[in-house]
N, C-alpha and C positions, 0 to 999 in steps of 0.2 A: 504494499500499499504506500503511495507516494506521500511526501511530507504534507502537502496541502490537505489531503483527505484526513490524515492522522490528526492534524490540528483541529479540523472541523469536528471530528468525532470526540476529541478530548473536550472541546467546548460544550458539546451536547451532554457528555457524561458529567461535567462539572456544574451544570446549571443548578441542580438542586442545592448545591453548596454555595449559593450566590453570596451569602453573608461573608464568607471567607474567601471570595473569589480573588480579591486583589492579592492577599498574602499567598494563596495557593498558587496563583499564576507565577509569582516571582519565585516561589520555592521550587516549583516543578522543573525550573531550568538549572538548578544548582545541584551539583553532585555532593553527596555526603562524604565527609572526610572519613578515612578509616578510624576505627575506635582509638587506636594508639595516638594518632595525630590529633584527634579531637581532644584528647585528655590534656594536651599541652596547650596552655593558654598563650595566644599570640597577640601582639599589639593590634589595636583596632584597625590601623591603616593597612597592615599586612593582610588581615582577614578580609577587609573590603576589597583590596586589590585581587586577592585570590578568588573571591566570590565573583568579581567582575570577569576574571579570566575564564573561570569554569563556565559561567553563563554564556560568554561569547563563544566558547567551544561548542556547547550544545546548540546554540543558535545556528552556528555554521553547519552542524551536522543535519539540522532540519532541511537543509538545501541539498544534501547528498542523496543521490538515488542510484540504486543498482537495478540491473535488468532482472525482473521477477522470474523466479523458478516456476516452471510449469508443474501442474499437479499430475505428474507422470511418475509412476514407481521406478521406471528405469532411470530417469534423470535424477531422481532423489537418491537412488542407490549408487549411481556413479559419483554424485557429489559426496555422499557419505563416505564412500571408499577413498575418495581423494583426501578427506580430512581425518581418516583413521578407522573407519568401520572395517573390521576384519572380514576375511572371506567366510562364507557360510551364513552370512546374514544379509538381508535385503528388505527393501520396502515393497509391499505388494498391495494391490487394490483391495478395498473392502467395499463390496457392492451393495451393502445395505445393513440395517440394524436387526433384521429378523433373524432368529436363532438358526434357521436352516441355511441362510446365507453365510453366517459366521462359521459354520462347520467347514466351509471350504477354505478358510484362512488357516495357514499353518500355525502351529504353536511350538515353542513359547513365543509370546508377543511382549515386547518391551517398550513399545511406543505407538501412539495413534495420532496421526495428523488429521486436521479438519480444515478444509477450505470452504469458505462460505461468502456469500454476497451480502453486504450490509443493506438492510432495509429499515423502514421506520419501525416495524415490529421488533426487529432484533435490537435496534438502538434503544427502544423503550425497555426491553428486557435487560439490556446491559446496565441502564440507569438504575433499574429496580435492584439488580444484583449488587451494584455498587452501594446503594443505600443500605441493603441488608447487611453487607459486610462491615460497613461503617458503624452500624448499630451494635454489632457483636464485638465482644472482647476478642482481641487477636488470639487465635489458637497457637499453641506452641509450634514453632517452625519445624517442618520436616527438613531433613538433610537434602536440599534441592539445589541444583545448579540452575540459576535463573538470570537472564539478562533483559534489560529494557531495550525497546526498539527505537533508535533514533535515525538510522539510515533508511531512507525511503525504499519501498519495494523489497526490503530484505526479510519480510516476515516468513517466507518459505525457507530461506536460508537459516533463519533463527530457529524455526520449528525443527528442522533436521538436526541442527546443532544440539538443541535441547534434548531430542530423543537419544542421540548417541552419547552425549556427555553424562546424562543421568543414568545410563546403563553401562557406563564405561567398564566397570569392574566385571560385570556379568558377561559382557561382550568380549572382554579381553583386549581392550584398546591399548595399543602400544604407547608408552609414556613419551616416546619421541615423535609421535604423530602430531598433527596440528591440534586435534582435540586434547590429546594428552598434555601438550605444552600449554594450551589454553587453561586447562584445569589447574595446572601447577602454578602458572603465573597469576591467576586471579583468585586463588584460594584466600578466603576471608574478605574479599572485596564486595562492595555493594552491587546490586543489579544495575544501577545507573552507571557506575564506573566501568563495569564489564561491557555494557551496551555502547557506551561512548568509545571504548577502545576498539570495537569491531571495525570501525571505519579504517583503522590503520593496520588491520590484520590482512596482509597481502595474500597469504595462503588461502584464506576463506573467500576473499574477493575474487581472485583469479579462478578458483574452482567453481564458484557460483556463476560467474559470467560465462565460463566455458560451457557449463551444463545448460544454462539458460538458452544459449545459442544453438544447442543441439536437440531441442525439444521437437515433438511431432508437429507443433503448430509454430507459426512465425512468431518469434519473440517480440514483444512490444518494446517501445522505447523506454529507456530507464525512467523518464519523467512522466510517462503516460499514466493517466488516472484510471486504474483498473477497477476500483470499488470492491475488490475482493480482498480477503484477509486469511492468512494461515495462522492457526494456533496448533498446539499439541497437548496430548495427555500422556503422562508417564506414571509409573507405579513407584512410589517411595514410601517406605515404612508401612507397606501393606495397604496404602490408600491410593485412590485415583486423584492425581494432581493435575490441574489445568495450568498450562503455561502460555501466557499471552503477553508478548512484549509491550503491548499498548496498555496493559493494566499495571497497577502499582505493585502487585505481589502475586505469588502463586496462590491458587485457590484449591483447597482441599474439598473434594466432593464425596468423601466417605470411603469406607472399606472397599477394597478391590475383590475380596473373596478369593476363590480358587481359580477364577478365570478373569484375568485383567481385561482382555479384549471385550468380553461380554459386559463387564462393569463399565468400561469407558464408553462403549457405544450406547449403553443405557443412559448415561449422563448426556451424551450428545443428542439423543432423541428427546429427552425431557427438557434440556436447557436451550436447545437450538431449534430442532426441527418442529417440535410441538409449539414453540413460541411464534412460529411463522409458517403455518401449515401450507400456505399457497406458494411458498418459496421452494423451488426445486434445485437451487444453486448450492448444493452441498456435495462435497467430495471427500472421501476418507481413504487413508492409506495406513498400513500397519508395518512396523519394523519387526520382522520375525526371523526365526531360524529357517533358512531357505537354501537348500543345496541345488545347484544347477543340475538339471537332468542329464544323465549320461546317454548319449545317442548310441543305439545298437550298431555294431559293426557288421557289415555284410561279408559273407564268405566270398572269396574270389571265384 
């Protein structure tokens, strides 16, 4: 999703908090200092200069756009392998949320992506969700890798990174891969810091642009307004966790049970599809154990 669309959506989501709009708008562009740095009190002039610098960086990132990834399991798998997904794992299509359709999806599943088109109904639903979360006390944080989205049209890239990074140990991601190095470099950093750093991560940018150009459909321009958005769901601590770079934090949707894919698609159906039943612009993929079929050899 490009920068202009993200700004508009953020404005819609923040309207109910109009009383604090001025402060919230200013704060939304500032990166939080790491805890250790925040503990050391600095002169006011230094703090003001640092805040201005950070704000200017995030403002500049609002104008950065990448070519969007196509919702294509082959392209997502190629990108994921570029950044560290080991052999034997891949993204595959999820053709629906009905149980009989889910039986065709290989297991185990360690991530589910969702591409949807923003509509008035979905925006209303997002506002309501935001108010519900604001009213609740913050639940204890799960051990989740999460980054904010500042780079335009990078939502597909971020969804793929979220899937691979949060299952890195189970998947066997190499510490020297792009994802392995990202996890090591950003350990303990805030979602805003990690999101802002993405623009300078050449490995991810080059892999994303290359895969976007190789899709089945013609890739749109980097600054084209697509009105579609990628998010993902991962399992952490036995729970279904929604990761959306346009939201403030991960969202815990409850226990995953014995079948994470079934639990995640149940959430997608309830929180997205049923909120806008006339909208058919939904597309899902799953990160699963997937061995390439061996073709039989013909006797001479």
